[in-house]
C-alpha positions in Angstrom: 8.6 73.3 -104.2 4.9 72.5 -104.3 2.5 74.8 -106.1 -0.3 76.4 -104.2 -3.6 74.5 -104.2 -6.7 75.4 -106.1 -9.1 77.5 -103.8 -12.1 79.7 -104.3 -11.3 82.4 -106.9 -8.3 80.6 -108.3 -7.8 80.9 -112.0 -6.9 77.4 -113.2 -5.5 76.4 -116.6 -6.4 72.8 -117.5 -5.7 70.6 -120.5 -8.3 68.3 -122.0 -7.6 66.3 -125.1 -4.7 68.6 -126.1 -6.8 71.7 -125.7 -6.2 74.2 -122.9 -9.0 76.0 -121.0 -8.9 78.6 -118.3 -11.5 78.6 -115.5 -12.0 80.7 -112.5 -13.6 79.0 -109.5 -16.4 81.1 -108.0 -19.4 80.9 -105.7 -22.6 79.5 -107.2 -24.2 83.0 -107.5 -21.2 84.3 -109.6 -21.3 81.6 -112.4 -20.7 83.0 -115.9 -19.5 80.3 -118.3 -18.9 82.7 -121.1 -16.3 84.4 -118.8 -14.9 81.0 -117.7 -16.4 81.3 -114.2 -17.5 77.9 -112.8 -18.9 77.1 -109.5 -16.9 75.3 -106.8 -20.1 73.3 -106.4 -20.0 72.0 -110.0 -18.5 68.6 -110.6 -15.3 70.1 -112.2 -15.1 72.7 -109.5 -15.3 70.1 -106.8 -12.7 67.9 -108.5 -10.2 70.8 -108.9 -10.5 72.1 -105.3 -7.3 71.6 -103.2 -5.5 70.1 -106.2 -2.1 71.4 -107.4 -0.4 72.0 -110.7 0.5 68.9 -112.6 -2.2 66.8 -110.9 -4.9 65.1 -112.9 -8.6 64.9 -112.1 -11.3 62.8 -113.6 -14.8 64.2 -113.9 -18.0 62.3 -114.9 -19.7 64.0 -117.9 -22.7 63.0 -120.0 -20.3 61.2 -122.5 -18.3 59.4 -119.7 -15.3 60.3 -117.6 -13.1 63.1 -118.8 -9.5 63.6 -117.6 -8.3 67.2 -116.8 -4.6 67.9 -116.4 -3.9 71.0 -114.2 -1.3 73.1 -116.0 -1.2 76.3 -113.9 -2.9 77.9 -110.9 -3.1 81.7 -110.5 
């Protein structure tokens, strides 16, 4: 059974370099990084949209490309 995809207001748990982070995808006017709220317009937000648990996404960062493994979607 496929997991549901990442959409606006999804809470997404990702793993980066053996560390897990939880982000909530929100509209641009709702961003609050200290609360883990990232924009669906941000590079990571765009990369996560419509992806499913267990998928990997690559995001260009100032230090190069970073791989994010999607662990869970709530």
